[in-house]
C-alpha positions in Angstrom: 79.6 209.0 36.0 82.8 209.1 38.0 84.7 206.0 38.3 84.6 204.4 41.6 87.9 204.3 43.4 89.7 201.1 43.8 89.9 200.1 47.5 93.3 199.3 49.1 93.9 197.3 52.3 97.2 197.9 54.2 98.2 194.9 56.1 101.0 195.7 58.7 102.2 194.2 62.0 105.4 193.1 63.7 107.8 190.5 62.5 106.1 187.1 62.5 102.6 188.3 63.6 101.1 186.2 60.7 100.3 188.7 58.0 101.2 186.4 55.1 99.1 183.7 56.7 96.1 186.1 56.9 96.6 187.3 53.2 97.0 183.5 52.0 93.5 182.8 53.7 92.1 186.0 52.3 93.1 185.0 48.8 91.4 181.7 49.0 88.3 183.2 50.3 88.0 186.3 48.4 84.5 185.5 46.9 85.6 186.1 43.3 87.4 189.4 43.8 90.3 190.0 41.7 93.1 191.0 44.0 96.5 192.7 43.4 99.2 192.2 46.0 102.0 194.6 46.7 104.5 192.8 49.0 107.3 194.6 50.8 110.2 192.5 52.2 112.9 193.3 54.8 115.9 191.7 53.3 116.9 190.5 50.1 115.0 187.1 49.8 111.3 187.6 48.7 110.0 184.7 51.0 106.4 186.2 51.6 106.0 186.6 47.7 107.1 183.1 47.0 104.7 181.7 49.6 101.7 183.7 48.4 102.6 182.7 44.8 102.4 179.0 45.8 99.0 179.3 47.2 97.2 178.8 43.9 94.4 181.2 44.1 92.8 181.9 40.7 91.8 185.5 41.8 95.4 186.4 42.3 97.9 185.1 39.7 101.8 185.7 39.7 101.2 188.6 37.5 99.1 190.3 40.4 101.8 189.9 43.0 104.3 192.7 43.0 107.2 192.6 45.3 109.3 195.6 46.5 112.5 194.4 47.8 114.7 197.5 47.7 114.1 198.5 51.3 111.3 199.4 53.8 108.2 200.7 52.0 107.9 203.5 54.3 111.4 204.9 53.3 111.0 204.2 49.5 107.4 205.7 49.0 108.5 208.1 46.2 111.0 205.7 44.5 109.2 202.4 44.8 105.6 202.5 46.0 104.0 205.3 44.0 105.5 204.3 40.5 104.4 200.7 41.2 100.8 201.8 42.2 100.8 204.0 38.8 101.7 201.0 36.8 99.1 198.8 38.5 96.4 201.4 38.0 97.3 201.8 34.3 96.7 198.2 33.5 94.0 197.4 31.1 92.2 194.9 33.5 92.3 196.7 36.9 91.9 194.8 40.2 88.9 194.7 42.2 91.0 195.4 45.4 94.6 196.0 46.3 96.3 194.5 49.2 99.5 196.0 50.5 101.5 193.8 52.9 104.2 195.9 54.7 107.5 194.9 56.1 107.2 193.9 59.8 109.5 196.8 60.4 107.3 199.5 58.5 105.7 202.5 59.6 102.3 202.5 58.0 101.7 206.3 58.4 104.1 207.4 55.5 102.5 204.6 53.3 99.0 205.8 54.0 100.0 209.4 53.6 101.3 208.5 50.0 97.7 207.8 48.9 97.2 211.5 49.0 99.4 211.7 46.1 97.3 213.5 43.3 97.6 210.8 40.6 96.8 208.0 43.2 94.2 209.8 45.3 91.7 210.3 42.3 91.7 206.5 41.6 92.4 204.6 45.0 91.3 205.0 48.6 92.6 203.2 51.7 89.8 200.9 52.5 91.3 200.2 55.9 94.7 199.5 57.7 94.7 196.1 59.4 97.3 195.8 62.3 98.3 192.1 63.0 99.4 191.3 66.5 101.2 188.3 67.9 99.1 187.6 70.9 101.4 185.0 72.2 104.3 187.4 72.1 102.5 190.0 73.8 101.4 187.7 76.4 105.1 186.9 76.8 106.1 190.3 77.3 107.8 190.8 74.1 106.8 194.5 73.8 106.5 195.2 77.6 109.5 194.0 79.3 110.5 195.2 82.8 108.0 198.0 83.2 108.8 198.2 87.0 112.4 198.4 86.1 112.0 201.1 83.4 109.6 203.0 86.0 112.3 202.9 88.6 114.9 204.4 86.1 112.7 207.0 84.9 112.1 208.2 88.5 115.9 208.4 88.7 116.4 210.0 85.4 113.6 212.0 83.7 115.7 212.3 80.5 116.0 208.7 80.1 114.9 207.4 76.8 112.4 204.6 78.2 111.0 203.4 74.9 112.9 200.9 72.9 112.6 201.0 69.1 110.5 197.8 68.9 107.9 199.1 71.4 107.5 202.4 69.5 107.2 200.4 66.1 104.5 198.4 67.8 102.5 201.3 69.1 102.9 203.1 65.8 101.3 200.2 63.8 98.4 200.0 66.4 98.0 203.8 66.2 97.4 203.6 62.4 94.9 200.8 62.6 91.3 200.6 61.4 91.1 197.1 62.8 93.4 195.1 64.9 93.7 191.3 64.5 94.7 189.5 67.6 96.4 186.5 66.0 97.5 183.2 67.4 95.0 183.2 70.3 94.9 179.3 70.1 98.3 179.6 72.0 96.7 181.4 74.9 93.8 180.8 77.4 90.9 183.3 78.1 92.7 185.1 81.0 95.7 185.6 78.8 93.8 186.8 75.7 92.0 189.4 78.0 95.4 190.5 79.3 96.6 190.9 75.7 93.4 193.0 74.8 94.0 195.2 77.9 97.7 195.8 76.9 97.0 196.6 73.2 94.2 198.9 74.2 96.4 200.7 76.8 98.9 201.6 74.0 96.7 203.4 71.7 94.5 206.6 72.2 92.2 205.6 69.1 90.1 202.6 70.0 89.8 200.4 66.7 87.8 197.3 66.8 89.8 194.1 67.7 89.1 190.5 66.4 90.7 187.2 67.6 92.1 184.9 65.1 93.6 181.5 65.1 96.2 180.5 62.4 95.4 183.9 60.5 91.8 182.7 59.9 89.8 185.9 59.5 86.7 186.1 57.2 87.4 188.3 54.1 84.0 189.9 54.9 85.6 191.4 58.0 88.9 192.2 56.3 87.7 193.7 53.0 85.1 196.4 52.6 86.0 198.4 55.9 85.5 201.9 54.0 87.7 203.8 56.4 89.2 206.3 53.8 92.1 206.2 56.0 94.2 208.6 53.9 91.7 211.5 55.0 92.4 210.6 58.7 96.3 210.5 58.7 96.6 213.6 61.0 94.9 211.6 63.8 97.4 208.6 63.5 100.8 210.2 63.8 103.7 208.2 64.7 106.2 208.7 67.5 108.7 210.1 65.1 106.2 212.6 63.8 105.1 213.7 67.2 108.7 214.1 68.3 109.4 216.2 65.2 106.4 218.3 65.7 107.5 219.0 69.4 111.1 220.0 68.4 109.8 222.0 65.7 107.6 224.1 68.1 110.7 224.4 70.5 112.7 225.6 67.5 115.4 222.8 68.2 117.4 221.4 65.3 116.1 218.1 64.1 117.2 215.4 61.7 114.0 214.4 59.8 115.8 211.2 58.3 114.0 207.8 59.2 115.6 204.6 58.9 116.0 201.2 60.5 119.4 201.2 61.9 118.0 199.2 64.9 117.6 196.3 62.7 119.8 194.1 60.5 119.0 191.3 58.2 120.9 188.9 56.0 120.3 186.1 53.5 121.9 182.8 54.2 122.3 180.0 51.6 122.7 176.5 52.9 122.9 173.1 51.4 120.1 170.5 51.7 119.0 169.5 55.2 118.2 165.8 55.7 116.5 166.0 59.1 114.5 169.3 59.3 113.2 168.4 62.8 116.6 168.1 64.1 117.7 171.4 62.5 114.6 173.1 64.2 115.6 171.7 67.6 119.2 173.0 67.0 117.9 176.3 65.9 115.9 177.1 69.0 118.9 177.8 71.3 120.7 179.6 68.4 117.7 182.1 68.1 117.4 182.4 71.8 120.9 183.2 72.6 121.4 185.6 69.7 118.1 187.3 70.1 116.9 186.6 66.4 113.8 188.4 66.0 112.5 186.6 62.9 113.8 183.8 60.7 112.0 182.6 57.5 112.8 181.0 54.2 112.6 177.6 52.4 114.5 174.3 53.1 115.6 171.8 50.5 114.9 168.4 52.0 116.7 165.6 50.0 114.1 163.1 48.5 111.2 165.4 48.9 109.6 166.9 45.6 108.1 169.8 47.5 110.0 172.7 49.3 109.7 173.2 53.0 108.9 176.6 54.4 110.2 177.6 57.6 108.8 180.5 59.7 110.3 181.3 63.1 109.2 184.0 65.5 111.4 183.9 68.6 111.9 180.2 69.5 108.2 179.3 67.9 109.0 177.6 64.6 106.7 176.4 62.0 107.5 174.3 59.0 105.2 173.0 56.3 105.6 171.9 52.5 103.9 174.6 50.2 104.7 173.5 46.6 106.9 171.3 44.5 110.2 172.5 43.4 109.6 173.7 39.8 111.8 172.6 36.8 114.8 174.8 36.3 114.5 176.2 40.0 117.6 175.7 42.0 117.0 173.6 45.0 118.9 175.1 48.1 117.9 176.2 51.6 117.6 180.0 51.7 116.8 181.9 55.0 116.3 185.5 55.8 117.6 186.1 59.5 116.5 189.4 61.1 117.8 190.9 64.3 118.7 193.9 66.3 121.9 195.7 64.9 124.1 195.0 67.8 124.5 191.4 67.2 127.9 189.8 66.1 127.1 189.2 62.3 129.9 186.4 62.0 128.9 184.6 65.1 125.2 184.4 64.2 126.1 183.1 60.6 128.3 180.4 62.2 125.8 179.5 64.7 122.9 179.2 62.2 125.4 177.1 59.9 126.3 174.8 62.6 122.5 174.1 63.4 122.1 173.1 59.7 125.1 170.8 59.6 
């Protein structure tokens, strides 16, 4: 009898959409499934991995959590992802399910295509691609700013590149989805949720099902066991980059096939302890707004507190919570990953965050 393929779920979505929270909830309600996690960070600090290791789920131990921190997974498939998958599949005790959390800047398409690699295809199938959407951000126009202005500019100049990198990335993640999770609907009323649904639907030709979620709470019965076999349908989910490349190829024009994330930059900032986290958050909000920081996440050392404080910021929406005690031998410090567009003044952003923490 042929060995049944291990299902793998790819969870993608823009920065701060709530992917890690959804995975935490999944692990705590996985109905006994042994789950292995592959987590890809943008930046050098493995924040999401540390958060998930602190959730204490028996079905997913620290040995089952693998972090890829050498760059965006869609750019390092051959160097990082495939060898990692091969090592995972060669274990004596194999997982029941593999969950892959991509960086918020990753294109899902190259990752899904990697499941057609001969040594992987025979042993693993993509159960489904789940795209998590920050509904509150979409409602605020984060991915659809100034449409009237764009239309007017296009009317004047047909050659104008009217799509921002963030919009294209957002659409590419939606295009690859087998299921779209509209997260953070608790921040919106019914009319706003309906508008988000219409906005998301209008950005994709394929019409995958959508579910609404509050605080990343989605049943594992919905997330796992989709059975899509997405690797067999990758040709119907092409990204903007792939479509542009095909068009240029057909026209005979020269084209650089290299893909990178030069639109974004990130850095890790280490700070001392912060005695008043609430005041820090208040001072941080105008810094985030004035410097257009897309995402800020990490851990805060609060003097006198035995537990570390997790901080997650999406725009000026900032969440903090204590997740686990500092361990013996672990250096207590405040460490933050800051992600923004490449045009920012690096030194100015660092100084502004440091001043907010002072």
